[in-house]
N, C-alpha and C positions, 0 to 999 in steps of 0.2 A: 411173120418172121421178125425178132427182134435182133436190132443190131447193136453188135458188143461195142461198148465203147472202152478204147484202151487209153489207160493213163499217160499223160505227158511224159516224155523221157529225154534222154540227152543221145540216145542213140544214132539220132541224125544229126546231131548239133552243128550248126557251122555257125560262124562270127556274124556272118549277114542276118542272122536271127536276132540281134541285137541293136541293128541299126535303127529299129522304130522309136528308140529310147534316146536318140542324138537328137541335137537341136535342128540339125537339118533332116532327120528321118532317113538319111542315106549316107552311105560312105563315099570317099572319092573314089573314081575308078582306078587309080594307082595302090588303094589301100592294101595292105597286106592282108593275106587270106590265113594266118594263122596267129596274129597279134593286133590288138586294137587298144587305143589308150581312150579314155572316157574322162570328164572332166566333172567336178562337182560345181554345181551352181550354173551348168550350162546343160548337162547330160543329165538324164532322169538314173542316176547312179542307184538308187533304192529298188527301183524296179529290174534294173539290169542283175542285182543281186538276186532279188527276189524270183527272176525269170531262172535262171542257172539255178538255185537250191530246190526249188520247188520240183524241179524234175529230177533229181537224184534218187536212184533205184538201186545202187549196188555198193558206192562207198563214198566216204565224205572224210578227210582229213582237214582239220581245220585249226590255224591260231588266229584268235584276235585280241586286239590290246582292249580299245573302248567298245564296250558290249553294252548297248543301252537301247535296243531296237526290239519293241516287244512283237512286232509282226515277223522279223526273221527270226527272233526266237521262237516263236511258234512253229515256224517252218522247222527249225533244227530241232524241237521236241518231238514233231511226226517222225523226222528220220530216227532218233533216239527209240521211240516206240516200235519202229520196225526192224524186228530181230533179223530180216534178210539183208539189212544193209549194215556193212562195216562201218561204224562213224569213231573216230576219233576226235577229240574236240580239246582245246589247250586255251586256257585265258589266264591273263598276266594276275597275280594274287593281289597286288597292291590297287591295280585299277578295278579289280571287282570287288573291291572293298568300299568303291562309291556309292553315294546313298541308292540310286536309282537301279545300278548294278546289281548291289546286294540284295535289293528286294527283289528283283528280278530272279536272280539264282537261287534265293530260297524260296520262292515261288516254285520253280522247277523241281527242287529238291524236296519239296513238301509233296508236291504231286505225284512224283515218280522217284522215290529214294535209290532203288535199286539202279535204274536207268542214269540216273544222275551220276552216281558214284562209278558206274562201269564206264561211261563215256568222257565225263569231263574231268578234266584235271586243271587245279587254279594253282600255279608254280610260277617258277623263274626259268632265267637260261641257267646254261650248263656252268657259266660262271657267276652264278646266283646275282645277276642282273635282270631287268625288266624284261617281258617275254613280249617283244614288241613286234613283231611279225604280224602283218594284217592281209591274211590271205588263205587260201583253201584249193584243194583239188577235188574236183566232183566226177565221179565215177572213172577216175584213171584217165579222163578224157578232156576236162576243162579245167584249166588253172586260172585263179584271179589272186591280184596280190597290187598293194598300193599303199598311199598314206592314208587313206580312207578308214574313219572309224564307224563302228555301228552305231550310229545315233542320229538324231535330224539334223544337227547342225553339221557332223560330220559328213552325212550323204546328201544334204541338202534337198531334204525330203520337201518334194513340191506340194506346195499348199494349193495351187491354183493345176486341176489336173491337165497333165501334158505339157505344161509348161513352168519354167522357173519363174519363179516371182507370187506375189501375193501376200497379203496381212499377215505378219508374223515371219516371213521366210528369213531363214538364215542358213548360210552356207559357208564353210571354211575351203581355204585354199587346197583343195585334196585332188588326188588322181586315183583312177582305179583301172588297172590294166586287166584284160582276159586275152587268153592266150590257149591254142590249142596243139603248138609244136611238142610232139610225143617225147623229143629228150628233154626239154625245159620241163613239162608235166611231170616224168618222171622222177627227174631229180629234185623237182620242187615236193614232190610227195613224201620223197625220203627225207626231206628236211624237215618237212612237218612232221612226219613221226618222230625224228631224232628230238626235236624239240619237245614232243610230249613226251617221250621217256625219260630226257633230262627234267623236265618238271617233275613228274610222277616220283620220279628218284629223288628229288630235294624234299617232297611231301614225305615219303617214306624214311628218308634220313631223321627227319625232324622228329616225326613220331617216335622213331627208335631212340632218339636222346632222351625226348621227353619220358617215355617207360624206363629207359635207365635210370634219370634222377627221381622217379618216383618211388 
């Protein structure tokens, strides 16, 4: 008899699932059940993000400023390719023009131009400022937000497996919260969608002005 292997999901996600990525490997007995703060340079923030994102099966609403992590980008593109998942990704257009970000996004667009144009938008805030939110809501169940950009130094990607430090290790002073409070998750998802629509509106308006001038 063949044993069916089920994909990893967020259906039974609990914040304690992420305790293994902390310096201590556990939480304090009085830790919140629906909110936890992690610290770049101390906790394995890269694998915390990967743990949640790699389990998305229903929906992902995401806004990111610094976008320079190839592994997380690969996870996102798997989500983009899965038509059963609702996916909305907003990136700041000025930050996305950076050398590595630009190369990464051009590669994504070249591999899947329809998927990229459908799910990604590179834009600004509603008031034409940078789109600076750094967070997401996964499957309508798990929210994540903080000062962490998706880069080696932004996340403090570990050089030595399971521990901070090692040759070439860099880490900015960043935080990464993960929360499951239903009200906070719902409100944040609505905000991420609003930011996506604002960025999309700005791009559409720019294209309209360009056509008018032509």
